[in-house]
C-alpha positions in Angstrom: -0.1 0.0 0.0 1.2 3.4 -0.9 -0.1 6.3 1.1 0.3 9.7 -0.6 -1.8 11.8 1.8 0.5 14.8 1.9 -0.1 18.3 3.2 -2.2 20.5 0.8 0.6 23.0 1.1 2.6 20.8 -1.2 -0.1 21.2 -4.0 -0.3 24.9 -3.2 3.5 25.4 -3.7 3.4 23.3 -6.9 0.7 25.6 -8.2 2.7 28.7 -7.4 5.8 27.4 -9.3 3.6 26.3 -12.3 2.2 29.8 -12.5 5.6 31.4 -12.1 7.1 29.3 -14.9 4.5 30.1 -17.5 3.0 33.6 -16.5 4.5 35.2 -19.5 3.0 32.9 -22.1 0.0 34.2 -24.0 -1.5 34.0 -27.4 0.4 36.7 -29.4 0.1 35.7 -33.0 -2.3 34.1 -35.4 0.3 31.8 -36.9 4.0 31.1 -36.1 4.6 29.6 -39.5 5.9 26.3 -38.2 6.1 23.3 -40.5 6.6 20.8 -37.7 3.6 19.0 -36.1 2.8 16.1 -33.8 1.6 12.6 -34.9 -1.5 11.6 -32.7 -2.4 8.0 -32.6 -4.9 5.9 -30.4 -3.4 5.1 -27.0 -5.2 4.7 -23.6 -7.0 7.9 -24.8 -9.3 7.8 -27.8 -7.7 9.5 -30.9 -10.8 11.7 -31.4 -10.3 13.1 -27.9 -6.7 13.9 -28.4 -7.1 15.8 -31.6 -10.4 17.6 -30.9 -9.9 21.3 -31.0 -6.6 21.2 -32.9 -5.6 22.4 -36.4 -4.7 19.7 -39.0 -1.2 19.9 -40.2 -1.7 17.6 -43.1 -4.5 16.5 -45.4 -6.5 13.4 -44.4 -7.4 11.0 -47.1 -10.3 8.6 -47.2 -10.3 4.9 -48.1 -10.3 5.6 -51.9 -7.4 8.2 -51.5 -9.7 11.2 -51.9 -9.0 14.2 -49.5 -11.8 14.3 -46.9 -10.2 17.1 -44.7 -7.6 19.6 -45.6 -4.7 20.9 -43.6 -5.3 24.0 -41.4 -8.9 22.7 -40.6 -10.0 23.1 -37.0 -11.2 19.7 -35.9 -14.6 20.2 -34.2 -17.7 18.0 -33.9 -18.4 17.8 -37.7 -14.9 17.0 -38.5 -14.5 14.4 -35.8 -17.6 12.6 -37.2 -15.9 12.4 -40.6 -12.7 11.0 -39.0 -14.9 8.3 -37.2 -16.8 7.3 -40.2 -13.5 6.9 -42.2 -11.8 5.0 -39.4 -8.8 7.2 -39.4 -6.1 5.8 -37.0 -3.5 8.5 -37.0 -3.4 12.3 -37.5 -0.8 15.0 -37.8 -1.9 18.1 -36.0 -0.3 21.3 -34.7 0.6 21.5 -31.0 2.1 24.0 -28.5 5.0 21.6 -28.4 6.2 22.8 -31.8 5.2 26.5 -31.7 8.1 28.5 -33.0 7.2 31.8 -31.2 9.8 33.0 -28.7 7.7 34.9 -26.3 4.3 33.2 -26.5 2.1 30.7 -28.4 0.1 31.2 -31.7 -3.5 30.5 -32.3 -2.9 27.8 -34.9 -0.6 25.7 -32.5 -3.0 26.1 -29.6 -6.3 25.7 -31.4 -9.7 25.6 -29.7 -10.4 27.9 -26.6 -11.2 25.2 -24.1 -13.7 27.5 -22.2 -15.7 28.5 -25.4 -16.8 25.5 -27.5 -16.3 26.0 -31.2 -14.2 29.2 -30.9 -10.4 29.6 -31.7 -8.5 30.9 -28.8 -8.5 34.7 -28.7 -5.5 36.9 -29.0 -4.1 37.8 -25.7 -5.4 34.7 -23.8 -3.1 33.8 -20.9 -2.7 30.2 -21.8 0.3 29.7 -19.6 -1.6 30.7 -16.4 -4.6 28.7 -17.5 -2.5 25.6 -18.0 -0.9 26.2 -14.4 -4.3 26.5 -12.8 -5.7 23.5 -14.7 -2.8 21.3 -13.4 -2.4 22.9 -10.0 -5.9 23.0 -8.8 -6.6 19.2 -9.0 -3.2 18.8 -7.3 -5.0 18.8 -3.9 -7.1 15.8 -5.0 -3.7 14.0 -5.9 -2.5 14.5 -2.4 -5.6 12.9 -0.6 -5.7 9.6 -2.4 -4.5 6.3 -0.9 -4.4 3.4 -3.3 -2.9 -0.2 -3.5 -0.4 -1.9 -5.7 -0.5 -5.6 -5.9 2.4 -7.9 -6.6 6.1 -7.5 -6.1 7.4 -4.1 -7.1 11.1 -4.9 -7.1 13.0 -1.8 -8.2 10.2 -0.5 -10.5 9.3 3.2 -10.3 6.1 3.1 -8.3 5.9 6.8 -7.4 2.5 8.0 -8.1 0.3 11.0 -7.4 1.6 14.4 -6.6 5.1 13.1 -5.8 5.3 11.8 -9.4 4.2 15.1 -10.9 6.8 16.9 -8.7 9.5 14.4 -9.7 9.1 15.1 -13.4 8.5 18.9 -13.3 11.3 19.3 -10.7 13.6 17.2 -12.9 14.7 15.2 -9.9 17.7 13.2 -10.8 17.5 9.4 -9.5 20.5 8.1 -7.7 22.7 5.4 -9.2 20.8 2.5 -7.6 17.3 4.0 -8.6 18.2 5.0 -12.2 17.0 2.8 -15.1 19.4 1.6 -17.8 18.2 2.9 -21.2 19.0 1.5 -24.6 21.4 3.8 -26.6 20.3 2.6 -30.0 17.8 0.3 -31.8 19.0 -3.2 -31.9 18.8 -6.8 -30.6 19.7 -8.1 -27.2 22.5 -10.7 -27.8 23.6 -11.4 -24.1 22.2 -11.0 -20.6 24.8 -11.9 -18.0 25.0 -11.3 -14.2 26.9 -8.0 -14.5 26.4 -6.8 -18.2 23.8 -6.8 -21.0 25.1 -6.7 -24.6 23.1 -5.3 -27.5 24.0 -5.4 -31.3 22.7 -2.1 -32.8 21.1 -2.1 -36.3 24.4 -0.6 -37.6 26.2 -3.7 -36.3 27.9 -2.0 -33.4 28.1 -3.9 -30.0 27.0 -2.0 -27.0 27.7 -3.1 -23.4 25.5 -1.9 -20.5 26.9 -2.6 -16.9 24.4 -4.0 -14.5 24.1 -2.8 -10.9 23.7 -5.4 -8.0 19.9 -4.6 -7.6 18.9 -4.0 -11.2 15.9 -6.0 -12.3 16.3 -6.8 -16.1 13.1 -6.0 -18.0 14.0 -7.6 -21.4 14.8 -11.1 -22.6 17.6 -12.6 -24.8 16.9 -11.9 -28.5 14.4 -9.0 -28.0 14.5 -6.2 -30.4 14.6 -2.9 -28.4 14.2 0.7 -29.4 16.4 3.7 -28.7 15.4 5.1 -25.2 13.6 1.9 -24.1 14.1 0.8 -20.4 16.3 -2.4 -20.1 16.0 -2.5 -16.3 13.5 -1.3 -13.8 13.9 2.0 -12.0 13.5 5.7 -12.7 14.3 7.5 -15.9 16.8 10.3 -15.8 15.2 13.0 -18.0 18.6 14.5 -19.1 20.0 11.1 -20.2 16.7 10.3 -22.0 16.8 13.6 -23.7 20.4 13.0 -24.9 19.4 9.5 -26.2 16.0 10.2 -28.0 16.1 14.0 -28.7 13.9 16.9 -27.9 10.6 15.8 -29.5 10.4 12.3 -27.9 11.4 13.8 -24.5 8.6 16.3 -24.6 6.2 13.4 -25.4 7.5 11.5 -22.6 7.0 14.3 -20.1 3.5 14.9 -21.4 2.4 11.2 -21.2 3.9 10.6 -17.7 2.1 13.6 -16.2 -1.2 12.8 -18.0 -1.1 9.2 -16.7 -0.8 10.4 -13.1 -4.1 12.5 -13.5 -5.8 9.9 -15.5 -5.0 7.1 -13.0 -6.8 9.2 -10.3 -9.9 10.0 -12.3 -8.9 13.6 -13.2 -9.4 14.7 -16.9 -6.8 17.1 -17.9 -6.5 18.3 -21.6 -3.3 17.3 -23.1 -2.6 21.0 -24.3 -2.0 22.2 -20.8 0.7 19.6 -20.2 2.2 20.3 -23.6 2.8 24.0 -22.6 4.8 22.8 -19.6 6.8 20.1 -21.6 7.7 22.9 -24.2 8.8 25.2 -21.3 10.9 22.6 -19.6 12.9 22.1 -22.9 12.9 25.8 -24.0 16.4 26.5 -22.9 19.7 25.5 -24.8 23.4 25.7 -24.0 25.8 27.0 -26.8 28.5 24.5 -27.6 30.0 26.3 -30.7 28.7 29.8 -31.6 29.3 29.3 -35.4 28.9 32.6 -37.1 26.7 34.2 -34.4 27.6 36.7 -31.6 26.6 34.2 -28.8 29.3 33.0 -26.4 30.2 29.4 -25.7 28.2 28.0 -22.6 25.5 30.9 -23.0 22.0 29.8 -22.2 19.6 30.8 -25.0 16.0 30.2 -25.8 15.5 27.2 -28.1 13.0 28.9 -30.5 15.2 31.9 -30.8 18.2 29.8 -31.6 16.3 28.0 -34.3 15.5 31.4 -36.0 19.1 32.5 -35.6 20.4 29.3 -37.2 18.1 29.6 -40.1 19.3 33.0 -40.8 22.9 32.0 -40.5 22.4 29.1 -43.0 20.5 31.3 -45.4 23.5 33.8 -45.4 25.9 30.8 -45.8 27.5 31.3 -42.4 28.4 28.3 -40.0 25.4 27.4 -37.8 25.4 27.3 -34.0 26.0 24.0 -32.3 24.0 23.6 -29.1 22.5 21.1 -26.8 19.0 21.3 -25.3 18.8 21.3 -21.4 16.1 20.2 -19.1 14.8 23.1 -16.9 12.9 22.4 -13.7 10.0 24.6 -12.7 12.3 26.3 -10.1 14.9 27.1 -12.8 12.2 28.6 -15.1 10.6 30.6 -12.2 14.0 31.8 -10.6 15.7 33.0 -13.8 13.1 34.3 -16.3 13.7 36.9 -18.9 12.3 39.5 -16.5 14.3 40.5 -13.6 11.4 41.9 -11.8 9.5 38.6 -11.9 12.7 36.7 -11.0 13.5 38.7 -7.7 9.8 38.5 -6.6 9.6 34.6 -6.6 12.2 33.4 -4.1 15.9 33.6 -3.4 15.5 37.4 -3.6 19.0 38.3 -2.5 20.8 35.9 -4.7 18.6 36.9 -7.7 19.3 40.7 -7.1 23.0 40.1 -7.0 22.8 38.0 -10.2 20.7 40.5 -12.1 22.7 43.5 -10.9 25.8 42.0 -12.4 24.4 41.9 -15.8 22.5 45.3 -15.6 19.4 44.0 -17.2 16.6 45.8 -18.9 13.0 44.6 -18.2 10.8 45.0 -21.2 7.6 44.2 -19.1 6.4 41.5 -21.5 4.8 39.1 -18.8 1.9 39.4 -16.4 3.9 39.6 -13.2 6.4 42.3 -14.1 3.6 44.5 -15.4 1.6 44.1 -12.1 4.8 45.0 -10.1 5.3 48.1 -12.2 1.7 49.1 -12.1 1.4 48.8 -15.9 -1.5 47.3 -18.0 -1.1 43.5 -18.0 -0.7 42.3 -21.7 -3.4 39.6 -21.6 -7.1 39.6 -22.2 -8.5 43.1 -22.9 -5.2 44.6 -21.9 -3.5 42.9 -24.8 -5.5 44.9 -27.3 -5.0 48.1 -25.4 -1.3 47.5 -25.3 -1.1 46.8 -28.9 -3.0 50.1 -29.7 -0.6 52.0 -27.4 2.4 50.5 -29.1 1.2 51.4 -32.6 0.5 54.9 -31.5 4.0 55.2 -29.9 5.6 53.9 -33.1 3.8 56.4 -35.3 4.9 59.2 -33.0 8.6 58.2 -33.2 
């Protein structure tokens, strides 16, 4: 029996960090122009539920090859009925995970406004705060559940409820004994011994995985395993998983693991809310080689910004930037945001003040929190249109 009746203060603190890490995310454009999308298939959630309210990224063809739904179509009741009638099993659709905007999310990647049936999300909607509230408010329910797990757990990851959500969002690194061994390539398991597992990759390379004393092997001799698959029981190290499978699959893993926690305890959370946090957690990169840019080695830069800079460098026939994506916890995102006003008002105020004073920052008041602190109009909701009008007027005067 696993008892997860924790203090509700834990859920409250999680909600606060969720809000702090996404308070600057709002709908600021109709289309970011991305060409990337997410493949949605049927899993423990019905496909129609997963894609409802999203924009199609590719045409959908019927049984005879005719196009039944064109790309950029918003999937509502009528479109969902067509998908069901034609027994479509997989759909490419836009998602906040792939939005290319640096400071917000676009209407096309977000899709339907979840509070207004049939309507595309309005410009200026504070989707970051909405996502934080949607995950944080049911957090109190996660803390008050006691449930049973039958059988022998061994060294499997049996963390559930609020502790599991915190483990993922806080990027808690498992210790050596708890950490699961992950396959580094696609290939066949050719040997399982007391202290090692051997795999022959699809390219013919032999890979050896040392086994710890208490590791419980999850695979059998002759199994074909995929890159990133767990070979032993234990907890997945997000940073190692990211390094092996890449950014897109790591985002999917974060989304699925968090969703399962809420689903297991009967709480229905729309996937888009979790996607916003998965995107934020992988929104920072570390420069390895600055290429033809002005960035410095080891500098931390926004991922979407870096993609734009790299495209510009390649178009001008300059060497692109080499970088690696890093996993940020909620605390990282909340403590060192782009706004120094928001940063110093969260926690570790003295440390943050010293850090920001060294770099003499300028706060452009783009998020909700810094505008509240400065007594300015918050750039969401009706304030978004007012702010845009003011900015256009200022530009004309200049």
